[in-house]
C-alpha positions in Angstrom: 0.0 0.0 0.0 2.6 2.5 1.1 5.0 1.4 -1.6 2.7 3.0 -4.2 3.8 6.5 -3.1 6.2 8.2 -5.5 8.3 10.5 -3.3 11.0 11.1 -5.9 14.3 12.1 -4.2 12.6 11.7 -0.8 12.0 8.0 -1.4 15.2 7.0 0.4 16.4 10.2 2.1 19.9 10.4 3.6 19.4 11.5 7.2 23.0 12.1 8.4 25.7 13.9 6.5 29.0 13.7 8.3 31.8 16.1 7.5 35.4 14.8 7.6 38.6 16.7 6.5 40.0 15.2 3.3 43.5 15.7 4.5 43.1 13.5 7.6 43.2 9.8 6.6 42.6 8.5 10.1 39.4 10.5 10.5 38.2 9.3 7.1 38.6 5.7 8.1 36.6 6.3 11.3 33.9 8.1 9.3 33.3 5.0 7.1 32.5 3.1 10.3 30.3 5.8 11.9 27.0 4.6 10.6 26.4 7.9 8.8 24.2 7.7 5.7 26.5 10.0 3.9 30.2 11.1 4.4 31.3 14.5 3.1 35.0 14.5 2.3 35.8 18.2 2.9 38.2 20.2 0.8 36.9 23.6 1.9 36.7 25.0 5.5 37.9 21.8 7.2 41.3 22.0 5.4 43.9 24.8 6.1 44.9 26.8 2.9 48.4 25.4 3.2 47.1 21.8 3.0 44.6 22.1 0.0 47.0 20.3 -2.3 47.7 17.6 0.3 44.0 17.1 0.8 43.4 16.6 -3.0 46.2 14.0 -3.1 44.8 12.2 -0.1 41.3 12.4 -1.6 42.5 10.8 -4.8 44.0 7.9 -2.8 40.8 7.4 -0.8 38.6 7.4 -3.9 40.7 4.7 -5.5 40.0 2.2 -2.7 37.0 -0.1 -3.2 34.5 0.4 -0.4 31.5 -2.0 -0.8 28.7 -1.1 1.6 30.1 2.3 2.4 27.9 5.3 3.0 27.2 7.6 0.1 30.2 9.8 -0.7 30.1 13.5 -1.3 33.0 16.0 -1.7 32.7 19.6 -0.5 34.8 21.6 -2.9 36.1 25.2 -2.7 33.8 27.7 -4.5 36.5 30.0 -6.0 37.2 29.1 -9.6 41.0 28.2 -9.4 40.5 25.8 -6.4 37.1 24.7 -7.7 38.5 23.4 -10.9 41.3 21.5 -9.2 38.9 20.1 -6.6 36.5 18.9 -9.3 39.3 17.2 -11.2 40.3 15.3 -8.0 36.7 14.5 -6.9 34.8 13.2 -9.9 35.1 9.4 -9.6 32.8 6.5 -10.1 32.1 6.1 -6.4 31.3 9.8 -5.7 27.6 10.4 -5.4 27.8 14.2 -5.5 29.6 17.5 -5.0 28.7 20.1 -2.4 29.1 23.6 -3.6 29.6 26.2 -0.8 28.6 29.8 -1.1 26.0 29.0 -3.8 24.9 32.6 -4.5 23.9 32.8 -8.1 22.6 30.5 -10.9 25.9 31.3 -12.7 27.8 29.6 -9.9 25.8 26.5 -10.4 25.8 26.5 -14.2 29.6 26.9 -14.3 30.2 24.1 -11.8 27.8 21.8 -13.7 29.7 22.5 -16.9 33.0 21.6 -15.2 31.4 18.4 -13.8 30.4 17.4 -17.3 33.9 17.9 -18.6 35.4 15.9 -15.7 32.9 13.1 -16.2 33.8 12.8 -19.9 37.5 12.6 -19.0 36.7 9.8 -16.4 34.4 8.0 -18.8 31.5 8.5 -16.3 27.9 8.9 -17.6 27.2 12.6 -17.9 25.0 13.9 -15.1 25.9 11.0 -12.7 27.6 13.4 -10.2 24.8 15.3 -8.3 25.1 18.8 -7.0 24.2 19.9 -3.5 24.0 23.7 -3.0 25.3 25.0 0.3 23.3 28.2 1.1 25.3 30.3 3.4 24.6 34.0 2.6 21.8 36.4 2.5 22.4 36.7 -1.2 22.1 32.9 -1.6 18.8 32.9 0.2 17.4 35.6 -2.0 18.4 33.6 -5.1 17.0 30.2 -3.9 14.2 29.7 -6.5 16.5 30.2 -9.5 19.3 28.3 -7.8 17.1 25.3 -7.3 16.2 25.1 -11.0 19.6 26.2 -12.4 20.7 22.6 -13.4 19.3 19.2 -13.6 22.2 18.1 -11.5 20.9 19.9 -8.4 19.7 17.2 -6.0 19.6 19.1 -2.7 19.7 22.4 -0.8 21.8 22.6 2.3 21.7 25.2 5.0 25.0 26.6 6.3 23.9 28.5 9.4 27.4 29.5 10.7 28.4 31.5 7.7 24.8 32.7 7.3 24.8 34.2 10.8 28.2 35.8 10.1 26.9 37.3 6.9 23.8 38.6 8.7 25.8 40.0 11.6 23.9 38.0 14.2 24.8 35.5 16.9 23.7 31.9 16.7 22.0 30.5 19.8 21.4 26.9 20.8 17.6 27.5 20.7 18.0 28.5 17.1 15.0 30.9 16.9 17.1 33.3 14.7 17.3 30.5 12.1 13.6 29.9 11.6 12.9 32.2 8.7 16.0 30.9 6.8 15.1 27.2 7.5 11.5 27.6 6.4 12.5 29.4 3.2 15.1 26.7 2.2 12.8 23.8 3.1 9.9 25.3 1.1 12.1 25.9 -2.0 13.6 22.4 -1.7 10.2 20.7 -1.7 8.9 23.0 -4.5 11.7 21.7 -6.8 11.6 18.1 -5.5 15.0 18.4 -3.8 16.5 17.1 -0.6 16.5 19.7 2.2 19.5 19.3 4.5 19.7 21.2 7.8 22.7 22.9 9.3 25.2 21.5 11.8 24.6 21.6 15.6 27.9 22.8 16.8 28.1 21.3 20.4 28.6 17.6 19.8 28.6 16.9 23.5 25.0 18.2 23.9 22.9 15.3 22.8 19.6 16.7 24.1 20.2 20.0 22.2 20.9 18.1 19.0 17.7 16.0 19.4 15.7 19.2 19.9 17.3 20.9 17.0 17.0 18.0 14.6 13.3 17.3 15.6 12.6 21.0 14.9 14.2 20.7 11.5 12.2 17.6 10.7 8.9 19.4 11.6 9.9 22.2 9.2 10.4 19.7 6.4 14.1 18.9 6.3 15.0 15.4 5.2 18.5 15.2 6.7 21.1 17.0 8.8 24.8 17.8 8.7 27.0 16.4 11.4 30.5 17.2 12.6 31.2 14.2 14.9 30.3 10.5 14.7 28.6 10.7 18.1 25.9 12.9 16.4 24.8 10.2 14.0 22.6 8.1 16.3 20.6 11.1 17.6 20.1 12.4 14.1 18.7 9.0 13.0 16.5 8.8 16.0 15.0 12.2 15.3 14.2 11.4 11.7 12.6 8.0 12.6 8.8 8.0 13.2 8.0 7.1 16.8 5.9 4.1 17.7 3.0 6.4 18.5 3.2 8.1 15.1 3.4 4.8 13.3 0.3 3.4 15.2 -1.7 6.6 14.5 -0.7 6.6 10.9 -1.7 2.9 10.5 -5.1 3.5 12.0 -5.8 6.6 9.9 -4.6 5.0 6.6 -6.6 1.8 7.3 -9.8 3.8 8.1 -9.4 6.0 5.0 -8.8 3.1 2.6 -11.9 1.4 4.0 -13.9 4.5 3.5 -12.6 5.1 0.0 -13.5 1.5 -0.9 -17.0 2.3 0.2 -17.1 5.3 -2.1 -16.5 8.0 0.5 -13.8 10.7 0.1 -13.4 11.4 3.8 -13.7 9.8 7.2 -13.6 10.8 10.8 -10.9 9.1 12.9 -10.7 9.9 16.6 -12.3 13.3 16.0 -10.0 14.2 13.0 -11.5 14.6 9.5 -9.3 12.6 7.1 -9.4 13.2 3.4 -7.0 12.1 0.7 -4.2 14.7 1.4 -4.3 13.9 5.1 -4.2 10.2 4.4 -1.3 10.5 2.0 0.7 12.4 4.7 0.2 9.6 7.1 0.9 7.0 4.4 4.3 8.7 4.0 5.0 8.0 7.7 4.4 4.3 7.2 6.5 4.4 4.1 9.4 6.0 5.9 9.1 3.6 8.8 9.2 0.6 6.4 12.3 2.1 4.7 14.1 2.4 8.1 13.7 -1.3 9.1 
């Protein structure tokens, strides 16, 4: 029943996205064992300027190794053209699921990066379009350009919120409660869903504060985010727990979907369930909960 839903890119969302510096081989090995759905090999902020070339060389070695059953692999490149070109050259390999583009501010940024990806794929004999693009939105300018950014290339598969740089650009302080992020989060999530893209929430900076991470991730899920960035392996389990439907949610969804399907079979378009009026859009929302729960087994 639930399997009939077509959720597009949301059908098997990647919940956890763990950053690891590409110049630190030991941390990369630990990242593979972290249980994260996705590992982001970082060539940008996680690597000192003096070690960019070393990081690319290490990345090339890492990507040559066969890793059956590994998490999805992304590479966060540097946005400025000289570094960007060298990063793409080192990153486009058969095992790389996608490229994360920081400071995505204009459609031109996306179009130029997509063109370079096509050239790199041809050189590596990879099917054109195989390497997806994830746009890291970190500035006020980027947020203003979100609709055209989301549709700038068929390669774009997700929008990612970078709150630390966004707060710096806005001249505001980030709090653990995160109320100052609400407008930006809603805007990014709405645009992502409008274009059928994944919506990936920002990091939670204190990896010792599990309760705070749970609250922050649950809030992101309520807004419509499908995954969350992580900076430490100990954040993976709480992120997964937050994106999993609870037993109560699953039980409620099962009862509502069953009642609606029974009513629909009798020729009715709506049914009352425990004081709630359930029509097709409501039933489909609860059907999605069952679908997600089945995927997480």
